[in-house]
N, C-alpha and C positions, 0 to 999 in steps of 0.2 A: 709455397713459404707462408705461414700464417703470419699477419701483422702482430697478432698478441704474442707470438713467441719472439717477437723483435722488441716488445715493450710497449707496444700500442695499447693505449688505454683511453678512457672517456676524456681526460684533461688533453691529452694529445689530439685527439679528434676535434675538439673544440678550435684548437689552433690552426687546423688544417681547413677549416670551413672556408675561409676566404680564397683558398686556391682551387678549391672544388669546381668552381664554376667555369674556371678557365681550362678544365679539362686535364689538369696535372694530377699525377700519382704520388701517395706519400711512399717515402722510403727513408731508411736509415743509414747513416754514414758508418761503415765498418772500418775503414783505413783511408788515410790521407798520404799521398805521396806527390810531392812537388806540384801542387794545384791540381792534382787528379785524385778523384776519389772513388773508392770501392763502395757502391751502395747496395743494400738489401731491399727488395720490394717484394710484393705478392707474385709477381711475374718472374722473379729470379733476380740474380745479381748482375749489376752493370757497372761498366767504367764510365765515370761522369766527370763533367767540368762544369763550371758556372758559366751561365750566359754572359754575353757583352753587356747587356743592361745591368745585370746583378754586379759585375765587376766595376762599372761605371759609378754605380751608387754607393759602392763599399767606401766607407771613410778610414778603414784600418784593418788590421789583420784579425781583430775580433769579429768582426763582420762576416768572415768567410767562414764557410762549414768546418766542423771539427768532428772528430770521432765521437760518436753517440747522438750526434744532431739528427733531428728529424728535418727532413727537406721535402720540397714539392719539385718533382722531376718530370720532364718530357722525356718519355722513353722510346727510344728506337730499337725495338726488339730484334728486327732483323740484322743490325749491327752489333748487338750485345752493348750498346751505350746509351747515355741518358744525359740531359741538359738539367741542371739545378736552376730553378728560377727563384727559390726563395728557401729561407730557413725558418722552421717554426719557432715560437718562443721557448727559450729554455728554462727548464725547471731548476737545474744545478749546473755549476760549471766549475772545473778546475783550471787554473789559469797560472802562467808564471810571466814574469818580466823579461824581455828579450832586448839586450843592448845593441844599439845599432847608431845611425845617425840620429835617431831619436828613440827613447825608450818606449816599447810597445808591449801590449799585453798578448801573450800567445795563449790561445785556449788549447788546453791539453785533451780533456774529454768532457762530455757534457751529458745532462739529464740521466745521472746515476742517482738511483733513490737510496740504496744501501751500499755502504764502503766498507768491505772486510778489511781491516788492518791487521795482517797476519805476521805474527812472530813465532819464533821456534823457542821452544822451553828447552833448549839444550846449551851448549857452551856459548852461544851467541845471543842469549837473552839479554836485553837491554831496556828496561823502563823508560828511560830517557829518550829512546827512539819511539817509544809509543807516544810520549808527549808531543814529539815533533810532527807526528803524523796527525795527532788530533786537531791541531790548530787548523790547517787548512781544509781537513774534512769538514768541520763545523763551518768554516768560511764558505765552503763550496755550495752548501746547502743541502748536502747528502747526509743521511743518518749513519754515523759510525757504529760499527760492530767490532769488538776485538776478539780476534781468533788466535788463541795460544795453540799452536800446533806441536806436535812431537811430545804429547803428554806422556807417552809410553816410555820415554827416556828420562823424565824428570822424577827426581827422589821426593820432592816436596810440591806436588802441584798446588795444593790448597793455599800454602805460603806465597806463591808467586801469584796467585789469583787475588789474594787479598791485598798484595802490593799493587798491583794494576788497578783494583778497584778505588784505592786511594787517591791515584792520580787521574781516574777518570771516573768521577762521580756521575751516576745516571746513564753511564754507557753499558750496554749488555757485553758480558766477557763469556766466552766459551772456551773451555779446554778440551782439545780433542786430539785424536790421531787420525791424519788424513788416511791412514791404512786400513782403519777398521769401521766398524758401524757408528761409532761415535759422530762420524760426519753427518749423520742424519738430522742431527740437531739444528744443522744450518739449511736444510731444505725448505724450512718454512719461509725463509727469505727469497727462495727461488721460485717464483710463481707468475704465471702469465701476467704481461702487463706490468711487471716490476723489475727493474734493471739494477744488477748487482756487480760491482766492480771489486777487483782485489789490488792491494798494494802491499809492499813489503820487500825487505833485503832479498838479495840472490842468496838462495839456498834454504829459505824458510818453508818450503813445500807448497807454493802457489800452484804451480802445475799439477802436481800430485793431488791437491785439493781440488782444482777443477776437474781432473779426470775421475775423480771419486764421485763428485756431483752428477758428472754427465753419464757416468757408468760405462766410460769406454775411454781408451788412451788416445785422446785427441791432441793434447799438448805434448 
């Protein structure tokens, strides 16, 4: 597994330097489940948890690894497991407030470079929803790109593009059909060392779009 395929780039490499001398390896968090993490590294994928020292030093939920984080791990290859000793600096992060005894920040995803805001140009099209997506996208530090999917079933694509451009000045807007070659316009965002994430309502075609970009039915 190549680190560049996971989003590794020179900026991330700089953040890892302080861990390298300790003999740790870089890995990226792919999934989080009740304080256990699935991480991807050059040596493969490993079920991981944070070290006791890490847990003691954490001051809140936001300090713990989240999906998208680059982490420094000690790998136990024979067990298929690893221990997380540190989280590298985050380039961007999506978070939400979680109510409890005290309100805390929960990190949903990190280190996204480009965020595809996917909307469907069918009966579910809603420009106000686009506006609601844009605010947290900009706040996260990622660059939003609006993807208007299902253009093949829209009677007036250009009118809806113009409507979206009015509420999202300066944001790239692409009208495509995930079922044909129009999806190629999005491939320039999907390059080694660059992380793309997708958000959108159920049924807008996110899974179909991912499969089209990957060239196989993985979702």
